[in-house]
N, C-alpha and C positions, 0 to 999 in steps of 0.2 A: 360430313356430319361428325364422324369419329374424331377428326382433327380438331374441330371446334370444341368438342367435349373435353379432349385432352388439354387443349389450351385453357379452357375455363378452369379445369382442375389445377393446372399448373399455376395460374394466376391466384386462385383461392389459396393454394398451398403456400405460395410465396408471401401473400398478404398475412396469412396466419403465422408463419415463421417470423416475419418481421415484427408483427405486433406483440408476439410473445417474447421477443428479444433473444431468441435462441442463438443468434450469431453476433450478439453484442461484443463478444470477446474479440472479434475481428477489428473493431474500431476503438478498443480500449487503450488508446495511447494519445499523447499530446506532443506537439513538436518541441524541440529542445529549448526554444526561446520561451515558451509557456512554462516548461518545466523549471527554468531558471527563476521564475517568479515565485515558486513554491517557498513558503516560509517568510515572504516579505512582510507579512503582518507582525512578525516577531520583532522587527526593528523599531516599532512604535511603542513597545511596552517592556517592562522588566519582566520577562517571561518566567523568572523564578519566583516572583511575588504575586503574579496574576492569579485570580481565582478561576481556573479553567473549567471546573465542573459547573460553574454558573452560566457558561456560554450556551446560547440556544441555537437552534437550527438556522435562524436568520443570520446570526453572526457568522457561523461557519460558512454558509453559502456566500456571504459577502467577501470573506477573506481568502477563500480557497479557489483553486482552479476546479473546473467541473469534474475532472477525473480524480483529483485529490479528495474532493467531497464524496464522490461515489465510493471510493475505496475506504476512507477513514471513518465516514459517518454512516454509510449504507452497506458496509461489509463487502464491497466489491473487490475486484482485482484488476491489475493492469496486465496487458499482454506481455508475455515473456519476451526477453531480449529487446525491450523498447524503453525501459526506464533509465533514468539518468545515472543510477548508481549500480546497475547490475554488474558492470565490469570495472568499477572504480577501484583504484589502487593507492590513492593518497593515504598517508597516515593521518590519524585523527579519530574523532568520536562521531558517531551517527546519532543524531537527536531526533525526537518526534517532530515532524514537520508542522504539526498542529500547535504544540505547546512548548517546544524546545527542551523537553525532558531528555536527559542522557539515556541512551538505550544500548548501544553496541560500540565496542572498540574495534578499530580497523585490524588489530592483531588477531581478532577472532573471526575475521571475514575470510572466506575461502571460495574457490570456484567450484560450485556444485554441478554445473552443467545444466541447471534448470532454467536459467534466464532471468532469475530474480536474485537480488543480493542475499547471500546466505552467510550465516554466522553460527559458530558452535557454542557461543555463550553470550550472556547479557552482561552489561556493566554491573548491575545489581539485581538480584531476584526481585526486590521490592519495586523496581522501576517498571516492570511489566506485569500484566494480569494474564493468567492462563485459564482457559475454560474449554470444556468439551464442546465440539461443534459437529452436529449430525445433519446439517443442512445438505441438500442435494443427494441424500442417500449414502453419504460417506461418513466415516468416523474419523474426525480430525481433531486437533487441539489448536484452538484459536489463540493468538497472541495479540494483546491490546496494550496501549499505554496506560499505566496505572494512574497517571495524573489526570489525563483528560478523557480517557476512554476511547481514543482513536484506534480503529482496527488497523493492525500492522500487517498481519499475515498469519502463518501457521507454523507450528514446530513439529518436527518429525524425529523419530528415533533411528535415523539412518545416516547420521553425521559422523565426522571424524573424532578421534580421541582428542582431548581427554574426556569430553562429555558424552560423545556418541549422539549429540543432538544436531539437528539442522533447523535453525530458525530461518524460514523462507519468507522474506519480507518484501513488501511492495516498495519500490523506489519512491513513489509519491508520498509515502508515509514517513519518509526520512529526509533529513537535511544534514549534510556533512558539516563538521565544525568549521572548516575553512569557509564554506559558503554561508554559514550562519554569521560568522564574524564579518564577512564582506557586506552583510545586510545592515550591520550596526553602524 
């Protein structure tokens, strides 16, 4: 009888945890072939002339991968060490994967050990928006694209010189300039 009671509690607990999404971070990744499709909608438009602020939820869901949408439009995060660019070393510029806006230069990218692409500076302060983020009981500073509002990640004050900043950015919110050019 006790074993049945424990089994029922275990089943109820498992169901509760799954419905609450407490372990969603374990599956927040997409295979590399899906990741390579990120930014493919940018090949069809002149992304520097497009009115990105007018795009609605339906548009973004149509042109983005599920994880890219979750991260950039619902303030999610990808699992560490799984994104396409966390260990990227090619020279170039990293653009917003939603609208093509220039965000970070490869010269400012460094290995932070966190499993996400990390940069100590942005291309231009006006290209990103910085806001306080106190979700999940933590005090952080959110970084988003100033042009389209895509959630990129967070910035912390534990980075290297000369800025002392660490822009910890989700790979799915970025597209490298070479990959962007290959889509054109």
